[in-house]
C-alpha positions as CSV (number, residue, x, y, z in Angstrom):
1,M,31.5,-200.7,-107.0
2,K,34.8,-200.5,-108.5
3,P,35.2,-197.5,-111.1
4,V,35.7,-198.7,-114.7
5,A,38.9,-197.2,-115.8
6,K,38.7,-195.2,-119.4
7,P,40.6,-196.1,-122.0
8,S,43.5,-194.2,-123.3
9,L,42.8,-192.3,-126.4
10,A,46.2,-192.8,-127.6
11,L,45.9,-196.7,-128.0
12,P,48.5,-197.8,-130.4
13,L,47.2,-200.3,-132.9
14,P,49.4,-203.1,-133.8
15,A,51.3,-202.5,-136.9
16,E,49.9,-205.5,-138.8
17,T,46.1,-203.9,-137.9
18,L,47.2,-200.7,-139.3
19,A,48.9,-202.5,-142.3
20,Q,45.5,-204.6,-143.1
21,I,43.5,-201.3,-142.9
22,A,45.9,-199.3,-144.9
23,Q,45.9,-202.4,-147.5
24,M,41.9,-202.4,-147.9
25,I,42.3,-198.6,-148.3
26,R,44.4,-199.0,-151.0
27,T,42.3,-201.6,-152.8
28,I,38.8,-200.3,-152.4
29,R,37.4,-198.0,-155.2
30,F,33.7,-197.6,-154.1
31,G,32.4,-199.2,-151.1
32,A,33.0,-199.0,-147.4
33,I,35.3,-200.5,-144.3
34,Q,33.9,-201.3,-141.1
35,I,36.0,-201.9,-138.0
36,T,34.5,-203.5,-135.2
37,I,36.1,-202.7,-131.5
38,H,35.5,-204.7,-128.4
39,D,37.0,-203.4,-125.2
40,S,38.9,-200.9,-127.1
41,R,40.4,-203.3,-129.4
42,V,40.2,-203.9,-132.9
43,V,38.6,-207.4,-133.1
44,Q,37.1,-207.7,-136.9
45,I,37.6,-205.4,-140.2
46,E,35.4,-205.8,-143.2
47,K,35.3,-204.3,-146.7
48,V,32.1,-204.4,-148.7
49,E,33.1,-203.1,-152.1
50,K,30.4,-202.1,-154.7
51,I,31.0,-202.1,-158.4
52,R,29.6,-199.3,-160.3
53,L,28.3,-200.3,-163.7
54,P,28.5,-198.1,-167.0
55,A,25.6,-196.0,-167.8
56,E,25.1,-198.5,-171.1
57,A,24.4,-201.4,-169.0
58,D,20.8,-199.6,-168.1
59,R,20.2,-199.5,-171.8
60,S,20.9,-203.1,-172.3
61,F,17.7,-204.4,-171.0
62,G,15.3,-203.1,-173.8
63,S,13.3,-200.3,-175.0
64,R,10.8,-198.3,-173.1
65,K,8.1,-200.3,-174.3
66,Q,9.5,-203.3,-173.2
67,K,10.0,-202.2,-169.7
68,T,6.3,-201.1,-169.7
69,A,5.4,-204.4,-170.5
70,L,7.3,-206.1,-168.0
71,A,6.2,-203.4,-165.1
72,N,2.6,-204.3,-166.3
73,R,3.2,-207.9,-166.1
74,T,4.7,-207.9,-162.9
75,T,2.0,-205.6,-161.2
76,G,-1.1,-206.7,-162.8
77,G,-1.1,-203.7,-165.0
78,L,-1.7,-201.4,-162.2
79,N,1.3,-198.9,-163.3
80,P,0.7,-196.1,-165.7
81,P,3.3,-196.0,-168.6
82,M,6.7,-194.6,-168.2
83,V,6.6,-191.1,-169.3
84,P,10.1,-189.8,-171.3
């Protein structure tokens, strides 16, 4: 069996690939950038961006009584009331 050559640790990336990765890093605020490699070559770059909502968005749902009523409605009333 023929030995498999180990890839060089200093493989240069094409300038276009580096530019695309740098652009993604510059434009993401929260999230992840995933780089997929096959045979020591970058074949895919994915960007998953998350949007953080302000704390006020949580309060817009309603009062504690409304939240408890919804929880009871969706679970058949099996949940105890929410404690402050």
